[in-house]
C-alpha positions as protocol buffer text, in pm:
chain_id: "A"
residue {
  index: 1
  type: MET
  ca { x: 15064 y: -1086 z: 8375 }
}
residue {
  index: 2
  type: VAL
  ca { x: 15264 y: -887 z: 8121 }
}
residue {
  index: 3
  type: HIS
  ca { x: 15102 y: -569 z: 7996 }
}
residue {
  index: 4
  type: MET
  ca { x: 15143 y: -564 z: 7617 }
}
residue {
  index: 5
  type: LYS
  ca { x: 15046 y: -209 z: 7535 }
}
residue {
  index: 6
  type: PRO
  ca { x: 15378 y: -83 z: 7384 }
}
residue {
  index: 7
  type: VAL
  ca { x: 15410 y: -397 z: 7170 }
}
residue {
  index: 8
  type: VAL
  ca { x: 15047 y: -388 z: 7060 }
}
residue {
  index: 9
  type: ARG
  ca { x: 15063 y: -21 z: 6970 }
}
residue {
  index: 10
  type: ALA
  ca { x: 15379 y: -64 z: 6763 }
}
residue {
  index: 11
  type: LEU
  ca { x: 15233 y: -366 z: 6583 }
}
residue {
  index: 12
  type: SER
  ca { x: 14904 y: -188 z: 6532 }
}
residue {
  index: 13
  type: LEU
  ca { x: 15056 y: 113 z: 6359 }
}
residue {
  index: 14
  type: THR
  ca { x: 15281 y: -103 z: 6142 }
}
residue {
  index: 15
  type: LEU
  ca { x: 15002 y: -341 z: 6044 }
}
residue {
  index: 16
  type: LEU
  ca { x: 14740 y: -78 z: 5975 }
}
residue {
  index: 17
  type: ALA
  ca { x: 14980 y: 113 z: 5753 }
}
residue {
  index: 18
  type: ALA
  ca { x: 15098 y: -199 z: 5570 }
}
residue {
  index: 19
  type: LEU
  ca { x: 14748 y: -335 z: 5513 }
}
residue {
  index: 20
  type: ALA
  ca { x: 14611 y: -24 z: 5346 }
}
residue {
  index: 21
  type: ALA
  ca { x: 14417 y: -128 z: 5037 }
}
residue {
  index: 22
  type: PRO
  ca { x: 14615 y: -29 z: 4725 }
}
residue {
  index: 23
  type: ALA
  ca { x: 14303 y: 82 z: 4535 }
}
residue {
  index: 24
  type: THR
  ca { x: 14184 y: 332 z: 4795 }
}
residue {
  index: 25
  type: ALA
  ca { x: 14335 y: 559 z: 5058 }
}
residue {
  index: 26
  type: THR
  ca { x: 14328 y: 440 z: 5418 }
}
residue {
  index: 27
  type: THR
  ca { x: 14307 y: 663 z: 5723 }
}
residue {
  index: 28
  type: ILE
  ca { x: 14429 y: 571 z: 6072 }
}
residue {
  index: 29
  type: VAL
  ca { x: 14275 y: 745 z: 6374 }
}
residue {
  index: 30
  type: SER
  ca { x: 14368 y: 711 z: 6740 }
}
residue {
  index: 31
  type: LEU
  ca { x: 14058 y: 739 z: 6960 }
}
residue {
  index: 32
  type: VAL
  ca { x: 14070 y: 956 z: 7273 }
}
residue {
  index: 33
  type: PRO
  ca { x: 13897 y: 921 z: 7615 }
}
residue {
  index: 34
  type: SER
  ca { x: 13552 y: 1077 z: 7631 }
}
residue {
  index: 35
  type: GLY
  ca { x: 13508 y: 1094 z: 8009 }
}
residue {
  index: 36
  type: GLY
  ca { x: 13161 y: 940 z: 8011 }
}
residue {
  index: 37
  type: ALA
  ca { x: 12971 y: 940 z: 8339 }
}
residue {
  index: 38
  type: ASN
  ca { x: 12843 y: 636 z: 8534 }
}
residue {
  index: 39
  type: PRO
  ca { x: 13093 y: 372 z: 8416 }
}
residue {
  index: 40
  type: ARG
  ca { x: 13042 y: -1 z: 8473 }
}
residue {
  index: 41
  type: TRP
  ca { x: 13277 y: -180 z: 8716 }
}
residue {
  index: 42
  type: SER
  ca { x: 13188 y: -544 z: 8646 }
}
residue {
  index: 43
  type: ASP
  ca { x: 13270 y: -773 z: 8355 }
}
residue {
  index: 44
  type: ILE
  ca { x: 13013 y: -938 z: 8128 }
}
residue {
  index: 45
  type: ALA
  ca { x: 12959 y: -1213 z: 8388 }
}
residue {
  index: 46
  type: ASP
  ca { x: 12886 y: -955 z: 8662 }
}
residue {
  index: 47
  type: ASN
  ca { x: 13216 y: -1027 z: 8836 }
}
residue {
  index: 48
  type: PRO
  ca { x: 13322 y: -701 z: 9004 }
}
residue {
  index: 49
  type: TYR
  ca { x: 13666 y: -562 z: 8936 }
}
residue {
  index: 50
  type: GLY
  ca { x: 13886 y: -522 z: 9243 }
}
residue {
  index: 51
  type: PRO
  ca { x: 13912 y: -189 z: 9429 }
}
residue {
  index: 52
  type: ALA
  ca { x: 14271 y: -134 z: 9311 }
}
residue {
  index: 53
  type: PHE
  ca { x: 14171 y: -175 z: 8945 }
}
residue {
  index: 54
  type: GLN
  ca { x: 13872 y: 55 z: 8987 }
}
residue {
  index: 55
  type: THR
  ca { x: 14094 y: 320 z: 9144 }
}
residue {
  index: 56
  type: THR
  ca { x: 14373 y: 306 z: 8886 }
}
residue {
  index: 57
  type: PHE
  ca { x: 14192 y: 224 z: 8560 }
}
residue {
  index: 58
  type: SER
  ca { x: 14171 y: 508 z: 8309 }
}
residue {
  index: 59
  type: TYR
  ca { x: 14080 y: 521 z: 7942 }
}
residue {
  index: 60
  type: ALA
  ca { x: 14359 y: 775 z: 7911 }
}
residue {
  index: 61
  type: SER
  ca { x: 14597 y: 478 z: 7932 }
}
residue {
  index: 62
  type: ALA
  ca { x: 14416 y: 279 z: 7663 }
}
residue {
  index: 63
  type: SER
  ca { x: 14516 y: 259 z: 7297 }
}
residue {
  index: 64
  type: VAL
  ca { x: 14237 y: 223 z: 7041 }
}
residue {
  index: 65
  type: LEU
  ca { x: 14335 y: 258 z: 6676 }
}
residue {
  index: 66
  type: LEU
  ca { x: 14086 y: 267 z: 6390 }
}
residue {
  index: 67
  type: SER
  ca { x: 14189 y: 209 z: 6029 }
}
residue {
  index: 68
  type: TYR
  ca { x: 13929 y: 264 z: 5757 }
}
residue {
  index: 69
  type: GLU
  ca { x: 13902 y: 298 z: 5381 }
}
residue {
  index: 70
  type: GLU
  ca { x: 13814 y: 643 z: 5255 }
}
residue {
  index: 71
  type: GLU
  ca { x: 13598 y: 500 z: 4976 }
}
residue {
  index: 72
  type: ALA
  ca { x: 13423 y: 164 z: 4954 }
}
residue {
  index: 73
  type: THR
  ca { x: 13078 y: 12 z: 4905 }
}
residue {
  index: 74
  type: THR
  ca { x: 13017 y: 45 z: 5282 }
}
residue {
  index: 75
  type: PHE
  ca { x: 13221 y: 154 z: 5583 }
}
residue {
  index: 76
  type: VAL
  ca { x: 13518 y: -85 z: 5594 }
}
residue {
  index: 77
  type: GLY
  ca { x: 13804 y: -94 z: 5843 }
}
residue {
  index: 78
  type: ALA
  ca { x: 13953 y: -254 z: 6151 }
}
residue {
  index: 79
  type: LEU
  ca { x: 13982 y: -161 z: 6516 }
}
residue {
  index: 80
  type: ILE
  ca { x: 14276 y: -265 z: 6737 }
}
residue {
  index: 81
  type: ALA
  ca { x: 14233 y: -199 z: 7109 }
}
residue {
  index: 82
  type: ASP
  ca { x: 14457 y: -241 z: 7413 }
}
residue {
  index: 83
  type: GLY
  ca { x: 14410 y: -130 z: 7772 }
}
residue {
  index: 84
  type: LEU
  ca { x: 14030 y: -152 z: 7781 }
}
residue {
  index: 85
  type: LYS
  ca { x: 13839 y: -324 z: 8062 }
}
residue {
  index: 86
  type: PRO
  ca { x: 13891 y: -703 z: 8059 }
}
residue {
  index: 87
  type: ASN
  ca { x: 13613 y: -949 z: 7969 }
}
residue {
  index: 88
  type: PHE
  ca { x: 13400 y: -648 z: 7884 }
}
residue {
  index: 89
  type: ALA
  ca { x: 13145 y: -565 z: 7613 }
}
residue {
  index: 90
  type: TYR
  ca { x: 13162 y: -246 z: 7407 }
}
residue {
  index: 91
  type: GLN
  ca { x: 12927 y: -97 z: 7151 }
}
residue {
  index: 92
  type: ILE
  ca { x: 13071 y: 60 z: 6834 }
}
residue {
  index: 93
  type: LYS
  ca { x: 12862 y: 357 z: 6720 }
}
residue {
  index: 94
  type: PHE
  ca { x: 12856 y: 630 z: 6463 }
}
residue {
  index: 95
  type: ARG
  ca { x: 12716 y: 968 z: 6571 }
}
residue {
  index: 96
  type: ALA
  ca { x: 12642 y: 1286 z: 6378 }
}
residue {
  index: 97
  type: GLY
  ca { x: 12548 y: 1633 z: 6493 }
}
residue {
  index: 98
  type: HIS
  ca { x: 12269 y: 1837 z: 6344 }
}
residue {
  index: 99
  type: ASP
  ca { x: 12480 y: 2005 z: 6075 }
}
residue {
  index: 100
  type: SER
  ca { x: 12712 y: 1712 z: 6002 }
}
residue {
  index: 101
  type: PRO
  ca { x: 12717 y: 1554 z: 5653 }
}
residue {
  index: 102
  type: GLY
  ca { x: 12550 y: 1217 z: 5680 }
}
residue {
  index: 103
  type: MET
  ca { x: 12339 y: 1307 z: 5986 }
}
residue {
  index: 104
  type: GLU
  ca { x: 12008 y: 1234 z: 5814 }
}
residue {
  index: 105
  type: PRO
  ca { x: 12112 y: 911 z: 5636 }
}
residue {
  index: 106
  type: LEU
  ca { x: 12260 y: 790 z: 5965 }
}
residue {
  index: 107
  type: GLY
  ca { x: 11936 y: 859 z: 6151 }
}
residue {
  index: 108
  type: TYR
  ca { x: 11729 y: 669 z: 5898 }
}
residue {
  index: 109
  type: MET
  ca { x: 11962 y: 371 z: 5943 }
}
residue {
  index: 110
  type: GLY
  ca { x: 11978 y: 401 z: 6323 }
}
residue {
  index: 111
  type: ARG
  ca { x: 11816 y: 633 z: 6576 }
}
residue {
  index: 112
  type: TRP
  ca { x: 11733 y: 998 z: 6627 }
}
residue {
  index: 113
  type: TRP
  ca { x: 11840 y: 1178 z: 6942 }
}
residue {
  index: 114
  type: PHE
  ca { x: 11694 y: 1503 z: 7075 }
}
residue {
  index: 115
  type: GLY
  ca { x: 11877 y: 1715 z: 7331 }
}
residue {
  index: 116
  type: GLY
  ca { x: 11563 y: 1769 z: 7531 }
}
residue {
  index: 117
  type: SER
  ca { x: 11258 y: 1545 z: 7549 }
}
residue {
  index: 118
  type: PRO
  ca { x: 11153 y: 1308 z: 7398 }
}
residue {
  index: 119
  type: LEU
  ca { x: 11489 y: 1141 z: 7335 }
}
residue {
  index: 120
  type: ASN
  ca { x: 11434 y: 846 z: 7099 }
}
residue {
  index: 121
  type: VAL
  ca { x: 11166 y: 921 z: 6844 }
}
residue {
  index: 122
  type: SER
  ca { x: 11008 y: 795 z: 6523 }
}
residue {
  index: 123
  type: ASP
  ca { x: 11104 y: 897 z: 6172 }
}
residue {
  index: 124
  type: ALA
  ca { x: 10776 y: 1085 z: 6146 }
}
residue {
  index: 125
  type: TYR
  ca { x: 10857 y: 1287 z: 6459 }
}
residue {
  index: 126
  type: TYR
  ca { x: 11198 y: 1372 z: 6317 }
}
residue {
  index: 127
  type: GLU
  ca { x: 11048 y: 1483 z: 5987 }
}
residue {
  index: 128
  type: ASP
  ca { x: 10821 y: 1724 z: 6174 }
}
residue {
  index: 129
  type: HIS
  ca { x: 11114 y: 1863 z: 6377 }
}
residue {
  index: 130
  type: LYS
  ca { x: 11413 y: 1830 z: 6146 }
}
residue {
  index: 131
  type: ASP
  ca { x: 11498 y: 2200 z: 6173 }
}
residue {
  index: 132
  type: ASP
  ca { x: 11542 y: 2172 z: 6550 }
}
residue {
  index: 133
  type: PRO
  ca { x: 11918 y: 2224 z: 6617 }
}
residue {
  index: 134
  type: ASN
  ca { x: 11897 y: 1984 z: 6912 }
}
residue {
  index: 135
  type: VAL
  ca { x: 11833 y: 1683 z: 6690 }
}
residue {
  index: 136
  type: SER
  ca { x: 12121 y: 1449 z: 6608 }
}
residue {
  index: 137
  type: SER
  ca { x: 12154 y: 1086 z: 6506 }
}
residue {
  index: 138
  type: TYR
  ca { x: 12351 y: 776 z: 6597 }
}
residue {
  index: 139
  type: MET
  ca { x: 12376 y: 411 z: 6504 }
}
residue {
  index: 140
  type: LEU
  ca { x: 12510 y: 111 z: 6695 }
}
residue {
  index: 141
  type: PHE
  ca { x: 12657 y: -96 z: 6411 }
}
residue {
  index: 142
  type: ASP
  ca { x: 12893 y: -345 z: 6577 }
}
residue {
  index: 143
  type: TYR
  ca { x: 13013 y: -477 z: 6912 }
}
residue {
  index: 144
  type: PHE
  ca { x: 13291 y: -679 z: 7070 }
}
residue {
  index: 145
  type: VAL
  ca { x: 13414 y: -837 z: 7394 }
}
residue {
  index: 146
  type: THR
  ca { x: 13769 y: -785 z: 7517 }
}
residue {
  index: 147
  type: ASP
  ca { x: 14004 y: -1063 z: 7626 }
}
residue {
  index: 148
  type: PRO
  ca { x: 14127 y: -1109 z: 7988 }
}
residue {
  index: 149
  type: LEU
  ca { x: 14381 y: -827 z: 7942 }
}
residue {
  index: 150
  type: GLY
  ca { x: 14149 y: -579 z: 7772 }
}
residue {
  index: 151
  type: HIS
  ca { x: 14268 y: -643 z: 7415 }
}
residue {
  index: 152
  type: ALA
  ca { x: 14055 y: -677 z: 7102 }
}
residue {
  index: 153
  type: ILE
  ca { x: 14095 y: -684 z: 6724 }
}
residue {
  index: 154
  type: VAL
  ca { x: 13773 y: -616 z: 6535 }
}
residue {
  index: 155
  type: PRO
  ca { x: 13737 y: -625 z: 6153 }
}
residue {
  index: 156
  type: LEU
  ca { x: 13461 y: -392 z: 6038 }
}
residue {
  index: 157
  type: ALA
  ca { x: 13232 y: -401 z: 5736 }
}
residue {
  index: 158
  type: LEU
  ca { x: 12911 y: -215 z: 5817 }
}
residue {
  index: 159
  type: ASP
  ca { x: 12604 y: -425 z: 5737 }
}
residue {
  index: 160
  type: SER
  ca { x: 12395 y: -404 z: 6056 }
}
residue {
  index: 161
  type: THR
  ca { x: 12213 y: -167 z: 6288 }
}
residue {
  index: 162
  type: TYR
  ca { x: 12134 y: -264 z: 6648 }
}
residue {
  index: 163
  type: HIS
  ca { x: 11927 y: -135 z: 6939 }
}
residue {
  index: 164
  type: VAL
  ca { x: 12136 y: -249 z: 7237 }
}
residue {
  index: 165
  type: LEU
  ca { x: 12332 y: -551 z: 7361 }
}
residue {
  index: 166
  type: TRP
  ca { x: 12203 y: -832 z: 7584 }
}
residue {
  index: 167
  type: ARG
  ca { x: 12342 y: -1140 z: 7759 }
}
residue {
  index: 168
  type: HIS
  ca { x: 12197 y: -1488 z: 7731 }
}
residue {
  index: 169
  type: HIS
  ca { x: 11948 y: -1553 z: 8014 }
}
residue {
  index: 170
  type: ILE
  ca { x: 12057 y: -1239 z: 8204 }
}
residue {
  index: 171
  type: THR
  ca { x: 11854 y: -961 z: 8048 }
}
residue {
  index: 172
  type: GLY
  ca { x: 11595 y: -888 z: 8312 }
}
residue {
  index: 173
  type: VAL
  ca { x: 11347 y: -823 z: 8031 }
}
residue {
  index: 174
  type: PRO
  ca { x: 11085 y: -1088 z: 7942 }
}
residue {
  index: 175
  type: GLY
  ca { x: 11124 y: -1231 z: 7595 }
}
residue {
  index: 176
  type: VAL
  ca { x: 11486 y: -1126 z: 7545 }
}
residue {
  index: 177
  type: ALA
  ca { x: 11663 y: -1415 z: 7720 }
}
residue {
  index: 178
  type: LEU
  ca { x: 11820 y: -1553 z: 7401 }
}
residue {
  index: 179
  type: PRO
  ca { x: 11888 y: -1406 z: 7057 }
}
residue {
  index: 180
  type: GLY
  ca { x: 11587 y: -1434 z: 6829 }
}
residue {
  index: 181
  type: PRO
  ca { x: 11579 y: -1487 z: 6452 }
}
residue {
  index: 182
  type: ASN
  ca { x: 11605 y: -1111 z: 6393 }
}
residue {
  index: 183
  type: ASP
  ca { x: 11894 y: -1044 z: 6633 }
}
residue {
  index: 184
  type: GLY
  ca { x: 12265 y: -1023 z: 6570 }
}
residue {
  index: 185
  type: PRO
  ca { x: 12528 y: -1295 z: 6616 }
}
residue {
  index: 186
  type: SER
  ca { x: 12634 y: -1411 z: 6961 }
}
residue {
  index: 187
  type: ILE
  ca { x: 12984 y: -1359 z: 7099 }
}
residue {
  index: 188
  type: ASP
  ca { x: 13039 y: -1651 z: 7337 }
}
residue {
  index: 189
  type: THR
  ca { x: 13316 y: -1584 z: 7589 }
}
residue {
  index: 190
  type: LEU
  ca { x: 13456 y: -1812 z: 7858 }
}
residue {
  index: 191
  type: VAL
  ca { x: 13512 y: -1578 z: 8153 }
}
residue {
  index: 192
  type: ASP
  ca { x: 13755 y: -1726 z: 8407 }
}
residue {
  index: 193
  type: PRO
  ca { x: 13883 y: -1446 z: 8634 }
}
residue {
  index: 194
  type: GLU
  ca { x: 14196 y: -1495 z: 8841 }
}
residue {
  index: 195
  type: ILE
  ca { x: 14331 y: -1291 z: 9129 }
}
residue {
  index: 196
  type: GLY
  ca { x: 14558 y: -1018 z: 8999 }
}
residue {
  index: 197
  type: PHE
  ca { x: 14542 y: -745 z: 8733 }
}
residue {
  index: 198
  type: ALA
  ca { x: 14169 y: -662 z: 8752 }
}
residue {
  index: 199
  type: TYR
  ca { x: 14025 y: -897 z: 9015 }
}
residue {
  index: 200
  type: ASP
  ca { x: 14082 y: -952 z: 9386 }
}
residue {
  index: 201
  type: ALA
  ca { x: 13892 y: -1284 z: 9393 }
}
residue {
  index: 202
  type: ASP
  ca { x: 13906 y: -1609 z: 9194 }
}
residue {
  index: 203
  type: TYR
  ca { x: 13552 y: -1617 z: 9054 }
}
residue {
  index: 204
  type: ALA
  ca { x: 13387 y: -1925 z: 8906 }
}
residue {
  index: 205
  type: GLU
  ca { x: 13427 y: -1989 z: 8535 }
}
residue {
  index: 206
  type: GLN
  ca { x: 13125 y: -1888 z: 8326 }
}
residue {
  index: 207
  type: LEU
  ca { x: 13036 y: -1906 z: 7958 }
}
residue {
  index: 208
  type: VAL
  ca { x: 12866 y: -1579 z: 7865 }
}
residue {
  index: 209
  type: GLY
  ca { x: 12693 y: -1502 z: 7536 }
}
residue {
  index: 210
  type: VAL
  ca { x: 12649 y: -1139 z: 7423 }
}
residue {
  index: 211
  type: PHE
  ca { x: 12432 y: -1046 z: 7126 }
}
residue {
  index: 212
  type: GLY
  ca { x: 12291 y: -739 z: 6955 }
}
residue {
  index: 213
  type: GLU
  ca { x: 11918 y: -675 z: 6954 }
}
residue {
  index: 214
  type: TYR
  ca { x: 11784 y: -564 z: 6616 }
}
residue {
  index: 215
  type: GLU
  ca { x: 11690 y: -198 z: 6586 }
}
residue {
  index: 216
  type: HIS
  ca { x: 11319 y: -127 z: 6629 }
}
residue {
  index: 217
  type: THR
  ca { x: 11297 y: 202 z: 6818 }
}
residue {
  index: 218
  type: ALA
  ca { x: 10971 y: 396 z: 6810 }
}
residue {
  index: 219
  type: ASP
  ca { x: 10821 y: 178 z: 6532 }
}
residue {
  index: 220
  type: ASN
  ca { x: 11098 y: 275 z: 6292 }
}
residue {
  index: 221
  type: VAL
  ca { x: 11157 y: 6 z: 6030 }
}
residue {
  index: 222
  type: ARG
  ca { x: 11527 y: -80 z: 5999 }
}
residue {
  index: 223
  type: PRO
  ca { x: 11707 y: -354 z: 5802 }
}
residue {
  index: 224
  type: LEU
  ca { x: 11775 y: -671 z: 5996 }
}
residue {
  index: 225
  type: PRO
  ca { x: 12135 y: -746 z: 6100 }
}
residue {
  index: 226
  type: GLY
  ca { x: 12351 y: -847 z: 5806 }
}
residue {
  index: 227
  type: THR
  ca { x: 12121 y: -685 z: 5547 }
}
residue {
  index: 228
  type: LEU
  ca { x: 12185 y: -312 z: 5585 }
}
residue {
  index: 229
  type: VAL
  ca { x: 12314 y: -134 z: 5274 }
}
residue {
  index: 230
  type: MET
  ca { x: 12449 y: 216 z: 5332 }
}
residue {
  index: 231
  type: PRO
  ca { x: 12313 y: 483 z: 5097 }
}
residue {
  index: 232
  type: GLN
  ca { x: 12577 y: 609 z: 4858 }
}
residue {
  index: 233
  type: GLY
  ca { x: 12729 y: 943 z: 4944 }
}
residue {
  index: 234
  type: TYR
  ca { x: 12977 y: 1126 z: 5163 }
}
residue {
  index: 235
  type: TYR
  ca { x: 12976 y: 1078 z: 5541 }
}
residue {
  index: 236
  type: SER
  ca { x: 13148 y: 1281 z: 5812 }
}
residue {
  index: 237
  type: LEU
  ca { x: 13080 y: 1111 z: 6144 }
}
residue {
  index: 238
  type: GLU
  ca { x: 13205 y: 1066 z: 6499 }
}
residue {
  index: 239
  type: LEU
  ca { x: 13296 y: 714 z: 6609 }
}
residue {
  index: 240
  type: VAL
  ca { x: 13214 y: 626 z: 6969 }
}
residue {
  index: 241
  type: LEU
  ca { x: 13296 y: 327 z: 7191 }
}
residue {
  index: 242
  type: THR
  ca { x: 13027 y: 289 z: 7456 }
}
residue {
  index: 243
  type: GLU
  ca { x: 13035 y: 60 z: 7758 }
}
residue {
  index: 244
  type: GLU
  ca { x: 12750 y: -192 z: 7760 }
}
residue {
  index: 245
  type: SER
  ca { x: 12578 y: -194 z: 8099 }
}
residue {
  index: 246
  type: PHE
  ca { x: 12304 y: -449 z: 8012 }
}
residue {
  index: 247
  type: HIS
  ca { x: 12030 y: -243 z: 8178 }
}
residue {
  index: 248
  type: SER
  ca { x: 12183 y: -318 z: 8518 }
}
residue {
  index: 249
  type: SER
  ca { x: 12239 y: -88 z: 8812 }
}
residue {
  index: 250
  type: ASP
  ca { x: 12615 y: -106 z: 8748 }
}
residue {
  index: 251
  type: GLY
  ca { x: 12687 y: 167 z: 8497 }
}
residue {
  index: 252
  type: TRP
  ca { x: 12473 y: 353 z: 8245 }
}
residue {
  index: 253
  type: TRP
  ca { x: 12617 y: 315 z: 7894 }
}
residue {
  index: 254
  type: ALA
  ca { x: 12915 y: 536 z: 7967 }
}
residue {
  index: 255
  type: GLU
  ca { x: 13108 y: 668 z: 7669 }
}
residue {
  index: 256
  type: ALA
  ca { x: 13459 y: 527 z: 7677 }
}
residue {
  index: 257
  type: MET
  ca { x: 13649 y: 647 z: 7369 }
}
residue {
  index: 258
  type: VAL
  ca { x: 13567 y: 875 z: 7075 }
}
residue {
  index: 259
  type: SER
  ca { x: 13731 y: 994 z: 6757 }
}
residue {
  index: 260
  type: PRO
  ca { x: 13914 y: 1323 z: 6821 }
}
residue {
  index: 261
  type: SER
  ca { x: 13727 y: 1650 z: 6791 }
}
residue {
  index: 262
  type: GLY
  ca { x: 13796 y: 1807 z: 6455 }
}
residue {
  index: 263
  type: GLU
  ca { x: 13905 y: 1474 z: 6308 }
}
residue {
  index: 264
  type: PRO
  ca { x: 13581 y: 1318 z: 6178 }
}
residue {
  index: 265
  type: ILE
  ca { x: 13557 y: 970 z: 6030 }
}
residue {
  index: 266
  type: ALA
  ca { x: 13516 y: 1089 z: 5670 }
}
residue {
  index: 267
  type: PHE
  ca { x: 13447 y: 842 z: 5392 }
}
residue {
  index: 268
  type: THR
  ca { x: 13247 y: 794 z: 5074 }
}
residue {
  index: 269
  type: VAL
  ca { x: 13013 y: 505 z: 5000 }
}
residue {
  index: 270
  type: SER
  ca { x: 13007 y: 437 z: 4627 }
}
residue {
  index: 271
  type: GLY
  ca { x: 12988 y: 157 z: 4375 }
}
residue {
  index: 272
  type: GLN
  ca { x: 12770 y: -151 z: 4386 }
}
residue {
  index: 273
  type: ALA
  ca { x: 12564 y: -198 z: 4700 }
}
residue {
  index: 274
  type: VAL
  ca { x: 12740 y: -506 z: 4832 }
}
residue {
  index: 275
  type: ILE
  ca { x: 12910 y: -574 z: 5163 }
}
residue {
  index: 276
  type: PRO
  ca { x: 13287 y: -624 z: 5130 }
}
residue {
  index: 277
  type: GLU
  ca { x: 13436 y: -924 z: 5310 }
}
residue {
  index: 278
  type: PRO
  ca { x: 13710 y: -811 z: 5553 }
}
residue {
  index: 279
  type: ALA
  ca { x: 13837 y: -1166 z: 5607 }
}
residue {
  index: 280
  type: SER
  ca { x: 14182 y: -1109 z: 5455 }
}
residue {
  index: 281
  type: LEU
  ca { x: 14240 y: -806 z: 5674 }
}
residue {
  index: 282
  type: ALA
  ca { x: 14118 y: -992 z: 5979 }
}
residue {
  index: 283
  type: LEU
  ca { x: 14338 y: -1295 z: 5915 }
}
residue {
  index: 284
  type: ALA
  ca { x: 14645 y: -1080 z: 5867 }
}
residue {
  index: 285
  type: LEU
  ca { x: 14578 y: -894 z: 6188 }
}
residue {
  index: 286
  type: PHE
  ca { x: 14517 y: -1213 z: 6383 }
}
residue {
  index: 287
  type: GLY
  ca { x: 14827 y: -1387 z: 6252 }
}
residue {
  index: 288
  type: LEU
  ca { x: 15074 y: -1100 z: 6285 }
}
residue {
  index: 289
  type: ALA
  ca { x: 14955 y: -936 z: 6603 }
}
residue {
  index: 290
  type: GLY
  ca { x: 14920 y: -1267 z: 6786 }
}
residue {
  index: 291
  type: LEU
  ca { x: 14636 y: -1143 z: 7006 }
}
residue {
  index: 292
  type: ALA
  ca { x: 14312 y: -1321 z: 7094 }
}
residue {
  index: 293
  type: ILE
  ca { x: 13976 y: -1213 z: 6957 }
}
residue {
  index: 294
  type: ARG
  ca { x: 13636 y: -1356 z: 7035 }
}
residue {
  index: 295
  type: ARG
  ca { x: 13498 y: -1475 z: 6702 }
}
residue {
  index: 296
  type: LYS
  ca { x: 13131 y: -1419 z: 6646 }
}
residue {
  index: 297
  type: ARG
  ca { x: 12925 y: -1734 z: 6617 }
}
residue {
  index: 298
  type: GLY
  ca { x: 12650 y: -1725 z: 6355 }
}
residue {
  index: 299
  type: ARG
  ca { x: 12288 y: -1737 z: 6454 }
}
């Protein structure tokens, strides 16, 4: 197999610069490794990666570029990734520290996080402890599955908030075997590992569906997927790629890549509360980059 990283990176930078919306400024950020503990070493079908891949793989060798508009009616952008784990699911999150602009609006859209205990709490608990410097917030707002070489192109237009990701029939939790009417769209991926690159065995072909569970932590009421409207205002947030471990014993939601320290994802939500359609950006990226992307199938 030919590793495409230099080509993908060159195309990515050219495309993201060329596709900047003329009406608003566009920022391009290169994510950096976060060194998260307890990584997962199996793909979405539970096929283990070979020992050589596990020994040599590093997020330091990956390239993940984020392009986003500095002002829009929601967070709008695109993510182009190369060198991630193959046939693998990743969460896309925003995170904000206690003193960060947008921390409170983000928490009311997603989840609150306390440095001590308890960890995930209700809005009422936050309101009683909002002066605690250990409180922060985060929101899982999108997700994707890489192709057999660890590539992905993901158009982004924030309209959803999720709790976690699951696989069809392989959740281990009663009642969550398939996406329900309130859950996010399913990414259906045909996983057909071959010996070489990441695997040392020719595993059986499997069709695996990955979907996002709607956010309902600690009785907090959150908009259902596809209906979230971001409050207008200025946001200064950290973007995080998190490995999805599916509540298995292999991995524990390890952080993979983050936006660089001191380089926040800063944007303003203004104008009418509608969700922009990133289809034109997505089509341009797909056609020019020539890379595969798993297209989300509607519920």
